[in-house]
VMD Tcl script that draws the C-alpha trace (Angstrom):
set ca {
  {-71.63 -18.50 -12.63}
  {-69.43 -21.57 -12.62}
  {-66.83 -21.82 -9.87}
  {-63.55 -23.71 -9.89}
  {-63.30 -26.56 -7.44}
  {-60.99 -26.00 -4.50}
  {-57.83 -28.09 -4.63}
  {-57.91 -31.00 -2.28}
  {-55.11 -31.99 0.06}
  {-54.38 -34.94 -2.24}
  {-53.82 -32.62 -5.22}
  {-51.49 -30.40 -3.19}
  {-49.42 -33.40 -2.15}
  {-48.97 -34.36 -5.80}
  {-47.23 -31.02 -6.61}
  {-43.46 -31.52 -6.73}
  {-40.74 -28.96 -6.16}
  {-39.90 -28.94 -9.86}
  {-43.42 -27.67 -10.65}
  {-42.92 -24.56 -8.49}
  {-41.42 -21.43 -10.03}
  {-39.74 -18.85 -7.79}
  {-40.20 -15.36 -9.20}
  {-37.73 -12.83 -7.74}
  {-39.07 -9.49 -6.60}
  {-38.49 -6.77 -9.14}
  {-36.95 -3.42 -8.23}
  {-37.60 -1.01 -11.12}
  {-36.81 2.11 -9.09}
  {-33.45 0.68 -8.04}
  {-32.46 -0.12 -11.64}
  {-33.70 3.27 -12.83}
  {-31.62 5.05 -10.19}
  {-28.54 3.04 -11.15}
  {-29.05 3.86 -14.83}
  {-29.41 7.59 -14.10}
  {-26.26 7.59 -11.97}
  {-24.32 5.77 -14.68}
  {-25.46 8.29 -17.27}
  {-24.48 11.23 -15.05}
  {-21.09 9.65 -14.31}
  {-20.42 8.96 -17.98}
  {-21.40 12.51 -18.98}
  {-19.21 14.00 -16.24}
  {-16.17 11.88 -17.12}
  {-16.65 12.60 -20.80}
  {-16.80 16.32 -20.13}
  {-13.68 16.23 -17.94}
  {-11.50 14.17 -20.27}
  {-12.59 15.84 -23.50}
  {-12.30 19.43 -22.27}
  {-8.97 20.77 -23.61}
  {-8.85 23.42 -20.88}
  {-7.92 20.75 -18.32}
  {-4.62 20.34 -20.22}
  {-4.10 16.67 -19.39}
  {-0.79 16.65 -21.24}
  {0.53 19.25 -18.79}
  {-0.89 17.24 -15.87}
  {0.90 14.12 -17.13}
  {4.16 16.04 -17.38}
  {4.10 17.47 -13.85}
  {2.89 14.28 -12.18}
  {6.51 13.10 -12.33}
  {8.11 16.47 -11.59}
  {10.89 16.26 -9.00}
  {9.68 19.30 -7.04}
  {6.21 17.75 -6.75}
  {7.85 14.56 -5.47}
  {9.80 16.49 -2.86}
  {6.62 18.25 -1.76}
  {4.84 14.91 -1.47}
  {7.69 13.59 0.70}
  {7.37 16.62 3.02}
  {3.60 16.07 3.23}
  {4.06 12.41 4.18}
  {6.74 13.32 6.71}
  {4.51 15.93 8.32}
  {1.57 13.51 8.44}
  {3.62 10.78 10.12}
  {5.32 13.06 12.69}
  {2.14 14.92 13.62}
  {0.10 11.71 13.98}
  {2.75 10.09 16.18}
  {2.84 13.22 18.34}
  {-0.94 13.45 18.39}
  {-1.52 9.80 19.29}
  {1.14 9.73 22.02}
  {-0.04 12.94 23.65}
  {-3.68 11.98 23.09}
  {-3.26 8.77 25.11}
  {-1.72 10.75 27.97}
  {-4.52 13.32 27.87}
  {-7.19 10.61 27.78}
  {-5.73 8.95 30.89}
  {-5.57 12.37 32.56}
  {-9.23 13.01 31.70}
  {-10.14 9.77 33.48}
  {-7.95 10.49 36.51}
  {-9.48 10.69 39.99}
  {-7.32 13.76 40.67}
  {-9.48 16.83 39.91}
  {-6.46 19.04 39.11}
  {-5.10 16.58 36.54}
  {-8.56 16.04 35.09}
  {-9.22 19.79 34.82}
  {-5.84 20.48 33.17}
  {-6.54 17.90 30.47}
  {-10.05 19.28 29.98}
  {-8.73 22.83 29.50}
  {-6.12 21.64 26.98}
  {-8.73 19.78 24.92}
  {-11.18 22.69 25.10}
  {-8.59 25.22 23.90}
  {-7.22 23.25 20.97}
  {-10.63 22.03 19.83}
  {-12.14 25.48 20.21}
  {-9.73 27.42 17.98}
  {-9.12 26.92 14.21}
  {-6.00 25.00 13.33}
  {-4.92 27.73 10.91}
  {-4.94 30.25 13.77}
  {-2.82 27.86 15.85}
  {-0.31 27.50 13.02}
  {0.05 31.27 12.70}
  {0.35 31.59 16.49}
  {3.25 29.12 16.70}
  {4.93 30.73 13.68}
  {4.83 34.14 15.42}
  {5.75 32.85 18.89}
  {8.92 34.94 18.89}
  {6.78 38.08 19.09}
  {5.66 36.97 22.56}
  {8.76 35.11 23.75}
  {11.90 36.22 21.89}
  {13.99 34.02 24.18}
  {12.96 30.57 25.40}
  {14.37 29.34 28.71}
  {11.85 26.60 29.66}
  {12.48 27.55 33.30}
  {16.02 26.12 33.21}
  {18.72 28.44 34.65}
  {21.44 29.25 32.13}
  {19.37 28.08 29.13}
  {18.55 30.75 26.55}
  {17.31 29.86 23.06}
  {16.50 32.27 20.26}
  {12.84 31.68 19.38}
  {13.31 32.95 15.82}
  {15.89 30.26 15.14}
  {14.17 27.51 17.10}
  {10.65 27.95 15.72}
  {11.23 27.41 12.02}
  {8.24 27.09 9.66}
  {8.53 23.28 9.80}
  {8.68 23.25 13.62}
  {5.70 25.61 13.78}
  {3.78 23.28 11.46}
  {4.58 20.22 13.59}
  {3.60 21.99 16.80}
  {0.40 23.40 15.36}
  {-0.82 20.20 13.71}
  {0.50 17.74 16.32}
  {-0.82 19.52 19.41}
  {-4.17 20.13 17.75}
  {-4.43 16.48 16.76}
  {-3.69 15.41 20.34}
  {-6.89 17.11 21.51}
  {-9.02 15.08 19.10}
  {-7.12 11.85 19.68}
  {-7.62 12.18 23.43}
  {-11.38 12.05 22.95}
  {-11.07 9.03 20.64}
  {-8.86 7.17 23.12}
  {-11.11 8.14 26.04}
  {-14.14 6.75 24.19}
  {-12.25 3.52 23.55}
  {-11.25 3.20 27.20}
  {-14.80 3.81 28.38}
  {-16.06 1.11 26.00}
  {-14.23 -1.56 28.04}
  {-16.28 -2.97 30.89}
  {-15.38 -1.78 34.37}
  {-15.15 -5.39 35.47}
  {-11.97 -5.80 33.45}
  {-10.18 -3.19 35.56}
  {-11.58 -4.67 38.77}
  {-10.41 -8.15 37.81}
  {-6.94 -6.83 36.96}
  {-6.79 -5.05 40.30}
  {-7.76 -8.28 42.06}
  {-4.81 -9.98 40.37}
  {-2.46 -7.38 41.83}
  {-1.87 -5.26 38.73}
  {-1.29 -1.56 39.25}
  {-3.43 1.06 37.52}
  {-0.70 1.67 34.93}
  {-0.26 -2.04 34.24}
  {-4.02 -2.48 33.97}
  {-4.28 0.35 31.48}
  {-1.35 -0.87 29.38}
  {-1.98 -4.62 29.43}
  {-5.74 -4.98 29.85}
  {-7.72 -1.86 28.96}
  {-5.91 -0.39 25.95}
  {-5.57 -3.68 24.00}
  {-9.32 -4.21 24.25}
  {-10.07 -0.56 23.45}
  {-8.14 -0.75 20.19}
  {-11.20 -2.09 18.33}
  {-12.93 1.21 19.07}
  {-9.85 3.43 18.69}
  {-8.51 2.18 15.34}
  {-11.34 3.20 12.93}
  {-11.52 6.90 13.93}
  {-7.71 7.03 14.17}
  {-7.52 5.93 10.55}
  {-9.94 8.69 9.63}
  {-7.86 11.20 11.59}
  {-4.73 10.10 9.70}
  {-6.42 10.67 6.37}
  {-7.71 14.01 7.63}
  {-4.22 14.94 8.79}
  {-2.83 14.22 5.33}
  {-5.20 16.79 3.84}
  {-4.85 19.25 6.72}
  {-1.12 19.52 6.05}
  {-2.06 21.64 3.03}
  {-2.59 24.50 5.51}
  {1.15 24.71 6.18}
  {1.54 26.29 2.75}
  {0.69 29.62 4.45}
  {3.92 29.20 6.44}
  {5.96 28.57 3.25}
  {6.62 24.96 4.22}
  {7.45 23.19 0.93}
  {4.71 20.58 1.10}
  {2.79 19.18 -1.87}
  {0.40 22.11 -2.26}
  {3.11 24.76 -1.77}
  {5.30 23.06 -4.36}
  {2.43 23.18 -6.84}
  {1.83 26.84 -6.00}
  {5.47 27.69 -6.64}
  {5.31 26.02 -10.05}
  {2.11 27.66 -11.24}
  {3.28 31.05 -10.01}
  {6.09 30.71 -12.58}
  {4.34 29.11 -15.55}
  {0.71 30.18 -14.85}
  {-0.55 26.59 -15.30}
  {-2.78 26.89 -12.24}
  {-5.51 24.34 -13.01}
  {-3.21 21.53 -14.24}
  {-0.93 21.83 -11.20}
  {-3.87 21.87 -8.79}
  {-5.07 18.70 -10.52}
  {-1.62 17.17 -10.05}
  {-1.72 17.92 -6.32}
  {-5.26 16.52 -6.05}
  {-4.27 13.30 -7.82}
  {-1.37 12.69 -5.45}
  {-3.57 13.42 -2.42}
  {-6.12 10.89 -3.69}
  {-3.44 8.26 -4.35}
  {-2.02 8.50 -0.83}
  {-5.51 8.63 0.68}
  {-6.44 5.44 -1.17}
  {-3.34 3.66 0.14}
  {-4.12 4.78 3.70}
  {-7.73 3.62 3.32}
  {-6.60 0.13 2.29}
  {-4.20 -0.01 5.23}
  {-6.96 1.11 7.61}
  {-9.26 -1.63 6.26}
  {-6.81 -4.44 7.03}
  {-5.78 -3.01 10.42}
  {-9.44 -2.84 11.43}
  {-9.92 -6.48 10.39}
  {-6.94 -7.53 12.49}
  {-8.26 -5.92 15.67}
  {-11.81 -7.14 15.00}
  {-10.82 -10.82 14.87}
  {-12.79 -13.00 17.26}
  {-15.25 -10.21 17.96}
  {-17.66 -10.57 15.04}
  {-18.15 -12.34 11.72}
  {-15.94 -10.71 9.12}
  {-16.89 -10.42 5.45}
  {-14.33 -11.62 2.90}
  {-11.76 -9.15 1.67}
  {-11.74 -8.08 -2.00}
  {-8.72 -10.33 -2.56}
  {-10.55 -13.28 -1.01}
  {-13.58 -12.58 -3.20}
  {-11.37 -12.51 -6.29}
  {-9.73 -15.81 -5.35}
  {-13.12 -17.43 -4.81}
  {-14.37 -16.13 -8.15}
  {-11.35 -17.64 -9.90}
  {-11.72 -20.90 -8.04}
  {-14.31 -23.54 -8.79}
  {-14.18 -25.11 -5.35}
  {-15.61 -24.02 -2.00}
  {-18.00 -21.03 -1.81}
  {-16.94 -17.73 -0.27}
  {-16.18 -18.26 3.42}
  {-17.72 -15.75 5.81}
  {-17.18 -17.57 9.08}
  {-15.62 -16.24 12.25}
  {-11.86 -15.83 12.05}
  {-9.59 -16.76 14.90}
}
mol new
graphics top color blue
foreach p $ca { graphics top sphere $p radius 0.5 }
foreach p [lrange $ca 0 end-1] q [lrange $ca 1 end] { graphics top cylinder $p $q radius 0.2 }
display resetview
């Protein structure tokens, strides 16, 4: 049997780069999976938009309804107030959990355990029915007497239930962020004469923000959707407003779709805001990928390639 001669070193040297062909690796399974997903997505969207029972004309009408807009405003108001309350109290609880005083540390631990261990719906109902336990609130101040039925309105009960519950979760997020900062930072601040409070406020917390921001953004989005629970207290939020409308006209599915669309719109806006806030606090820490806007600008430009270098 004839054999081919082995190529000599001289023949290999004569091969130029233009004679070499780079064949990319093929991924048939990947393309097949993408095709199947596209087919399923197209079939699902076609079924949704061609099914007359969804009543998209009714959905389009109530998307701009004034009562739905008022309910959306109440939902946004509740989300903002409860997150501010939760973040502020969560920072205090996190510092208490890290305290060297065992009484302070135990008190914070009990608070977090209680509010994380009971359903938020139960807490909302508890605050709404607080007057059954304490008809009159004095707060330990002589001469002060407040009617609990008048003070604890459905909106106040919603703020207390959601805000205090959120504080328990935020305390764990803040505590994780504080623990992520090296102990040497606190020791160096102490050597410079800073007090524990100054060290926490000026040294530890600014560095911990890179760890705190991402889960806080997720908690904000979760809070937006959790506010739907206040409908059981007759607080006129987005879901309750939709319920009032479909209890009158019996257009249940279209109005639930309207509420879902508005929840998704606000969630999308919050997600974009979270993305850019995370990038701001991650500057100088790692190499950041370009934003979608930067990618679009580079695609429209014929000059420099997409920059992915470290940002200052």
